N, C-alpha and C positions, 0 to 999 in steps of 0.2 A: 596453536597455543602450547606452551611448554608443558603444562599439566596434562594435556592430552597425550603428548609424546611419552610422558612418564607412565601413563596408564597402559599405553601400547607396550612399553618396555616390560612392565610388570606382567602383563598377560603373556607375552612371549616367554618370559623367564619361567612362568608357571607351566606353560606348555612343554618347555624343555625339561623341567624337573619331572613332569608327568611321564615323559618319554625317556627317562634316564636309563631304564633297563635296556631298551632297544638301542640307545646311543652308545652304550658301552663305557668302560672305565677310562678310555683314552680320550674320546671325543667330548664327553661331558665336561671335564675340567676346562678344556680349551674354549668351549662355547660359553661357559660361565665367566671365564676370564675376559672374553671378548665383550660379553654383556656389561661387565663392570667398566670396561674401557669406554664403551658407548655412553653408559650412564654418567661416568665421570666427566666426559667431554660435554655432555648436555648440561650437567649441573654447573660446571665451571662457566659456561657461556651465559648462564642465567644470573650471574653475579655482576651487577651493573652500578655505575655511578649515577645516581638520580639527580643530585644537586651538586654541580661542580664547585670546587673551591674557586676563589677569585684567581683569574689568570695573571694578574699583577698583584703580587702578595707582599705586603710590607711586614717586616719583622716587628715583633712586639705589638701586633695588631690582631684582635680577635676576628675569626671568620667562621663560617658555617659550611657544612657539606653533609651529604647523606648518600648511603648506598642502599640498594634494594636487592634482595635475594628472591627472584621470581618464583623459584620452586620451594622456598622456605615453608610456606603454609602447608604444602603437601608432604614434604620430606622430614620436617623437624617437629612434627606434632608430639612425638613421644620423648622429646629431649627433656632430661630432668631439670635442667636450668638453661637460661639463654646463653648462647655462644657470644664471644666477645670479638668485635672487629677492631683491628689496630690500624692507625694511620701513620705512615712513615714517609719522610721526604727522600726521594731518590734522584740521582743524577741522570743525565741523558745516557751516559754509558751504562749505568745500572738498568735503566728502563730498556735499553737495547738488548742487554743480556737476558733479561726476563722474557722479552718478546721472542728472541731467538730460541729460548728453551721451551717455548710454548707455555710459559708460566709454571713449569715443573720445578724450577729452582726456587729457593727461598732467599730472602734478602739477608745479606751478611751484616751490613752496617748502614744505618740511616745517615744521610748527608746533612741533616738538620735536627735540632732538638725541638720537638713539638710537645707542648703541654696539653693535658686533657685529651690524649690521643687514643684512648680506648673507650669504646661504647658498646653496650649490649645490642645484640641483633634480636629484635623483638617482633613478635607477630601480633598484629592488630586484628582481633576477631571481627570487628565491625567492618573494616575495609578489606579484610582478607589479604593484607600486605605484610611482608616481613622486611623490616628496615632497621638500619642503624643510623641514628641522627646525631651528627657532631654539631653541637650548638655553641660551644665556647672554646673552640680550638685556638691555639696561639702558637705561632712559629717563633720560638724564643731566639734562635740564632741559626745561621746557615754556614755550612762549610763550603767555601768556594773551591772550584776545580781549577786545574791548570787550563788556561785558555790558549786558543790557537791564534798565532799572529797578532793582528790588531783587534781581535775580538774583545769587546768590553763586557763588564759584568751584566749589563742590560741585554746582552745577546745570549747569555747563558740560560739554557732551558732545563728545567727539572720537572718533577711531577710528584703528586702524592700517591703512594701505593696503599691501597686498602686491602687488608688480608685477614683471614680467619680460618680455623680448622673446624670442620663439622663432621659428624658421624651420622650417616643416613640410616633410617629405619625403614623396613625391617632387615635390610641386607647387612647392617653393621659395617658398611663401607666408609672408611675415613678419607676425606678429601680436603686438600688445602686450596682454599679459594683466594684468588688475587685479582685485583683490577686496578688499572692506572687511571688517574685523572687526565684531563687535557693538559698540554704543556703549561708550565707556570714559570714566570720570571719573578725572582725574588729581589726586592729592593730594600734598602735600609734607610734611604732618605727620600722625601717627597720629590726632590728635584730630579730623581731618576725615573719618575713615573712616565714622563713623556716618551723617553727612549724605550722603556719597557713595553709601552703600549704599541710601539712600532713593531717590535719583535713579535708580539702576540698577534697583531693584525696580519702581518706577513705570513705567519705560520697558519693561522686559521683560514686565510683566503687562498693560499697557494699550495698547501700540502695535499698529497693524495690520501684518500681514505685508507687504503691499504699501504702502509709504509713501515719502514724500520724507524723506530723513535729516534729523534724527531727530525728526520731528514726532510728538507724542503728545498725547492729550486732556488738557485742564486739569481736567475734571470727569468722574467715572465713577460708574456706579450702585453703591449701597451693597452690593448682594448680590455684585457682582464683587469689591469690596474685601474682603468677608468670605471669599470663596473664596481670594483671594490671601493674606490673613493666615493662614488655616488651612494652606494648602500651605507657606507659609514657615515657620510654627511647626513643623509635622511634619518638614520637611526639616532644619531647623537642630537641633532637639532629637533627631532620629533616633528618632521614636516613631510608632506607628500610632494613637495616641489623639489625635484632633484636637480642635478647639474645638467647643463645644456651643451650642445655640440661646441659652441663658441667657448664655453668654460674649459672643456677638455683641450681645446687648441691652445689656450693660454697656459694651462697646466703642463702640456707637453713641451711648449717652448721653455718653460721654467725648469722642468726636471732634466731635459736634454741639453739645456743651454744652447738652443738652436732657434734663431729667429728668421731663418731663410727657408725652412721646409714648409710645405703645404700641409693642411690637415690630413690629406690622403697619405702623404709621406710617412707620417707618424704611425699610421695604422699597421705598418709592417715591422715596426721596431719592437725591440725588447728592452725593458727597463730592469736595471740590476738593483739588488739590495743596497749596494754602495750608493747608487744615485738616489735611492729612496731615503736612506737615513744614516749615511756615513760621510759622504762628501759634502763639504760646506758649499753652499751656493755662491757663485762668483760675486765678489764684492760685499758679501754678507757675513754674518757670524753665526749662521744657523743652517741646518739641513732643510731639504724639501719637506720632510714630514714634520719637523718642528714648526715650520711656517704654517703648513696646512692644519696641523692640530691647533695652533693658535687661532686660526680662522674659525675652526669648529667650536672652540670654547667661547669665543666672542659672540658668534652667531647664536649659540645655544643659550647663553646667558642674557644677551641684550637685544638681539636682532631677529629673533625667530619670526615675529609677526611681519616685519618689514620684508624679510626674505620670502615668506609665504605669499605675500601680496605682490611679489616680483618688483619691488621698489629698489632693490639693490642689484646692480649689474655685477658687482663683486669681483669676479675673476676676470680681470682685464688689465692689460698693461698700460702704463702711463703714456707710452708713445701712441697706442691706439686710441686712448681717450682724447689726446690732442687732435688726432685725425677726425674723430667723430664730432668734437665740439667746435672746432675752429670755424666751421661754416654756419654755426647756429646763432640764434639771436642772443643778444647780451643777457646774461643772467641764467642761461641754460646750464644745468648741472646734472651730474650723476654721481653715484656712490660706488667706490671700489675699495677692495681690501688692500691695505698698505703692503708695498713690496719691501720696504726698508725696515719695518718693525713687525714683531710677532704680535698678533692679536690686535690689529688696529684697522679702523675703517676711516677712509678719508673722503672728502667731498671735492670733486673737481668741477670748476665752473669757468665759463668764458666771460671775459669782459673786453669791451672795445674802447679803444682810445678815441680821442677827438678826430684823428685822421681816418678812423674807420678800421684800423688794423686790430686784429683779435689777439688776445693773449689768454692762455689757459692757466689758471691758478689752482694750486692744490692746498687745501686747508690742512693744517697740522693734524695727523691722525688722532682719532678718538679711541681710547682704550676702554676696556670693560669698566675700569674704575671711573673714568670720565662719564660714561653713559649711565652708571649707577647713581651719579650725582644729579645729572640732568639728561633726560632721554634724547635720543637722536631726533625724534620728531620735533621736540621743543627747540632743540638747537637749530634745526633747519628753519623753523618759524622765526627765530631770533635774527637770523642772518638776512638782512635786507637785500644784499646783493644777489641772493638766490631767488629766481623767479619761476622758472619752468623746469620740471624734471624732463630729461631727454627722453623722447625728441621734442615734445611740445605739450606737456601736461602741467597746468598751473599748480604750483607747489601746494596750495591749500586744498586743491581737489585731490592730489596724490596722497598727501600726508595728513589731511585734516582729521581723519579718524584716529591718528596716532598722537594728536596734540593732547596735552594734559590740561583739562579745563581750569584747574586751579591757577594756572599761569595765564589765563585769558587776558588779564590786564596788560600783558606784554605785547599782545597782538596789535 
């Protein structure tokens, strides 16, 4: 623990001072200077961000954050008044310069105007903690940097720098404390949220712990991407039913635009940031992430229980649906996420003509707005042409628990 290290430091310093006569006038100052360097390094490393600011931060929107000084209760007991912690917005370039200087440099200019950005660093006698809690911080405006090539504003990363100056007792050593938040993408409109979340997800998932701010790989192994998408899906939807191997295969075909490779072929591939959220999917008006995020939002808002009950196949191509259903009994159906629309779920079902030939039909996708008016379960109950959930589960057995009883008269 940090406080134990400080006790060891104090004991060593006392021993050095006690032996000052034997050490001589040349060695003593050098030892004391080295002690101060060690203490300074220890103290700086104990200044931490306890509650991170939102990683997608909209201007003119209040947010909260907090920092903790682990050694504060031990080292600031005799301070005449609380020290003040300041929050400033810094660019990626400024964050990099601070990191490379080992946080010995001070910030020359904030890249954004933050209101209510100074808070007292206070010790709580009950909990024994020393914290600064920013409760009503607001980023009023942001100064954008020059961007590289085709980089958009939602790819631009910055951070909040928390800083304060403290004087330690009894050594009277003055130390400048600084700590950076996680990377932040600043947006000014809600329609930028989707792309900003992509930048944050990529950075959180694929950056190294020890790195120059905020460097992250441009290409990552496909299996790491699968893990990331799965964790994101389960966290957002709040379900313990994750993605399956067949889902990954469909997602690989989509992001790589390759329908000839086998599942094994994709395992050795790397996916790029551009494929994730810069390149428009063939024949569509959106990127892979924009489409996937739409699925997340729809499932979280309207389909959580259906997904958790494994009633939605979801990630499957229209072509493969035809292959599955074409040999099934009339009225067999399954649910898949729309390829052509963001945030839509569609029902594919098989119907047979009088000559016995099969035809697979796809019902117009339902959006979150549609499903907020009438639930998916009730819509399935309403549609008489739907009989059995693939492969052969009577629809009332599969979806009965999802029917709304007040609509029972429709059954």
